N, C-alpha and C positions, 0 to 999 in steps of 0.2 A: 457545612459549621464551621466554623473558626477556632482551631485550639492555641491554646501558647504553648509553647516547647522549650528544652533548652539547649544549650550551643552543641550538647555534648550529645542529646540523640541526635540532630541532625547531622554530627559527625559520622555520626556510627551508621544510618542512612548511605549516605554519601560512601561510604567504606562497602555497605555490602552490594548497591548497585556498581559500582566502580568494578569490584571482584566480581559482579556475574558476565560485566560488559566483553565480549572478542576485542584484543589490545588494538587491533584499527578503529574501532569506538571508543574508547577510555577518555579521551579529550572532546569526544562529541558534545558532553553537556556537562553542569558536576549540579550538586545541589550547593545552593544558595546560604549555608552555615551562620552568615549574619544575620536569619531572618530569626525573629522572634516568636511566630505564629504560622499555620500550617492548615491546610483546610483539608477535613475530614470529609471522602468522598465514599460512594457506594462500591461493594466490590458487588462489578459487574458479570462476575464468573458465576454467580450464586444467586440463589434466588430469594427475594426478601420473605420472610417469614416462615414459619417450617424449619425443622431441623434436618441437618446433612444426614444422617442417617438413617432418617426414613424416607427421602427419595433422595438417589444421588444424581447430582448434577454436571452436567458433560457442556463445557462450552468452546466454542469455536472463535478463533480472531484471526480476522482475513483482512489484508492489506491491500485493497482491490487496484490498485493505481491507476492510473491515468485509463479511461473506458472508451477516447474516441480516438482519430487520429485527426492533427490538426489540418484548417486549409487557409490559415492567413497569407494573403497576398505579400506580407511583409516579411515571409521565411525566403534567406537569399537562395539563390537561384542553385550555389554549389548546396546546399542543405535541403532540398526539397526530397530528397529520398525521407524528410519528417511527415511526407504525405504520406506513403505508402509502408514505412515501418512503424511499430510501436515505439513510444517512448521507454518501456520496459524494457522489449527484446533491444535497443542500441544502449541500454544502462548496463545490460547484464556484458556485454562483453568487454566495456570499461570495467567493470567488476572485478571480473573475472582477469583482467589487464594487472588490475591492481592487487593481486591474493587475496579480494575481500570472498569471492565464493571461491569453491574446486569443481564447481561444471556449473553451465548453461541454463537453466529452467526452459521448459517446453509449453510453461501456462503464457497463455495469450490472453490480457484481460478484454478485448474486444468478445473472447467466449464468452466471458464471465458476464459482459454487461449486453449478451445479443437478447434478451430475450427468449432466446430459444431452448427448451429444457434439456437437448441432446450436447449444446454447444456450453452449454452451465457444467452438465455433467462433466464433459471433458475438463473444462477449467480446473475443477474440482481433484479433479483424480491429477491433475497436474501438479497442484498445491500439494497435494499428500505426496506424490513421487518426490519432488524437490521443497521441501518447507522452506527453505532459505529462515527470512526474517518476514515471511511472505502470510505464514499459516502455522498456527500455533492450536493445540488443545488443553486444554484442564479439566480437570477432575475433584469436582467438589474445591475448586477455588487453586488446585498446586498444580504444574505443568505438567506435562506430560508427554507429549510430544510435540517436535517444533523445538528450536533455538532460542536464545537471545539474542540473536547477531544473523548475521546472512551470511555464516560457513557452514550452516549446518547441510550434511552432502544428501545424497539419495538416499530415500529409505530403504535399509536392508531389510532381507528377509527375516533377520532378528529381529528391529526394529519394531515390523510389522504383526512381528511371532508376539512380542510382549506387549505391543497396544492391543492385539487382539484380546488378550490374558482383562485387560483393563477395563475393556467393554463387557466384560461379560455380565453385570449387572444391570445395565443401563441397555445395551440392544440383546435382546434373549434367544438368541439363533443360534443356529452348533458352528462348534469350533471350526473356523478356515473360511468363515462368511462376512461375522460381525465387522469387518473392516470395510467388504464393500457394501454392505449397508449401510454403515455410517456414514461411509461419500453420497449414498444417493439419501441418504436423510438430509446433508448439508447442503448438495444439488436441489434439492425436492422446496426447502425452503427457501432459499435463496430465490428461484423459481415463482412460488405461491405469493410468499411476502412482496416479489415488486419492489424490495427496497432500495435494489441500486437504481432504478429506476429514478428516483428523486436525486440520488447522489451525483448521476450524469446528469441531470440539468444542473446542479450547482459548477459542477465543472466545467461545463462546457461557458460557463462567463469570462472564461480567457477567450477571446475574440481575437485578438492580436500576436498571441505567442511571445517569449520574453522577446525574441527579435524585435519585435514592434513594441510591446509595454515598456523596455528600457528608456526608449528615449523620451517618454515622459516622464519617468523618475527623477533623469538629471535636472530634467528641467520646474520639478517639484522641489528638489532640495537648493535650487537654485543654481548650480554649476553647471560649466560647458559638459556637453555631451562627451564622454568619453568613446562612447563604442564611434557616434559620427567620426571622430580623430581616428581612430582604428581602420575604418573605413577606407577615409581619406588615406590613408600613410598606406595601405595595403595596396591598394589598386583593383581589388578582387570585387569590389560591390558599388554600383551607387550610391548616395547620400540622398540622392533627390527623392528616392521613393518616402524619409521619413520624415522632409520638411512638413504633409501632413502632420504628421504626431505632434511636431515639433509646433505647428500654429494653432490648433485646437483648442478654447477655450481652458483657462486655468479650472473651471469646474468641472468639464468635462474628461481634464486631463484626473486629477482626483478621481472621478468615477472608473476611468479607464484602471489606476489601480487599486484602487478596492475592490474592486470585481477580480482581477488577476490574483490578489491575494488572498480572496475567501477561495477563490479556483484552485488556489495552490495547497491551500489545507482540505479540501475536498480530495485532492490525488493523492494525497499521503496522509489520512486518514485510516482508521481500522473499524470494520464492521465486527461488531462482539453478537455472538448468536449464542442461549444457553435452553439445552433442552434439558427436559425431564420426564421420563415415561409417567403416563398414567394409563386410565384406562376411560372407555366409551361415552359412561354415565359422568366419572365425576370432570373429563374433558369437554363436555356443552357446559358444563355448571364451572367451569373455569374462567376467570377475568383473563386470562395470558390468551393469548393464538394457539392455536392445535392443528396435529398435524397427523392424517394418518400415514402412514407408512405400509402399504399393502403388501411389498417384497417381504417384511417381519410380520407383517401382522400387528403392527401394534399402535399404539397412539403416543403422542410427546407435543407437552404442552411446551411453547417456546416463546422467546423475548428477544429482539434486537435490539441493539444497540451503537451508536455511533461514539468510537471515544479518539484520542489525540484530537481535536477541535480546537486548538489554541488557534488565534487567528496570527497568521504568518507578520512578521516585523517588518516593515519598509526598507529597513536597511538589506534586508535579506533578496532584494533587487539584484543587487552586484554579485552575490552569492548564485542565485540563480541563474544567471547570466553566464558567469563563467562555468559552472557545471554543464551547462548547454553546449557550450564551445568544445568543453575537455570530451562527451559525449560523444558530440559529432564527429572531432576528429579522432578519437580512438575509432570511429565504428569505421567512417570511411577510409583510413588507413588499411584497418582490416577488409574490405570491402577489396583495395587497391590489391593487396597481397594474394588473396584468393585468386581475383584476375590473371593477375601473374604468375601463379600457380599454373593456372588452365590453359595461359598460352602458350607457356611452357611444355607443358604436355600435349598440347597441339602438335607442336613442333617437333617432340620426337616420333609420335606417331606418323 
């Protein structure tokens, strides 16, 4: 539903959003205060209908990130490590280098997308341990766990104790066990719903990796390929393999870019899972999906939605390419330093 709004309203929203963002993300995006209308959207942290005080609602937002390793033949030889190390892990190194995070997460997206109950549980536990901006929890629509930016530190015993207390009206087990039951509840729901299977299929529309897809971008905007020029100047890689990308029909180039950008959206979207406790009789008649958590002896209704599904604009291709280079350079530099330290230790021994 579209609503007419005043400029003052948009300015107040802009001030609130800016004040809640970490400093390094303050300029990431802004509210267009010159607009005269906004979209009124559902609050997916809540169940539609019914009163909050009747049944508390717990919602989890997960940013799964890219759930597969690329195998594109257009990945440069010096970047072949992409085929064995996840983009998430390499990006963590860059974020630590740029002080966007205080420590590297042990979360592995390949675990979350594996289809294995044990590995999914491991992934959720890792996200819980170091939420960053990849794992947030809302109680009745209010953020109660995780942060608004990437700097959220490891979950401390004090944070966990407070979270345990907040869970008391949702997960009705003894003190000290609720957080573990919560992790199990989220993992079981991800596993049972199979929701990430569909997301992974969409992510895999990226068949050429940014190193291949960026070449057709320059053809589409009718400009000389800046990447080919860079490669020719550096002489680190041959440009001959990219002649194929430049030679395919224009309709196919459009499709390559369309699928890449759809995949980019799927790699950066969030999954919102909302829970409310129920009983077995009501659960069977509910219009929502339901799950029995055996360890807690409880029934839960749940619903799953994807958010942040805005189609990424074509102009972001250059941004993606530059970020990819920065991630690779920082990660490979870290690997070299580790190898050098290892060699020095070996020489001393």
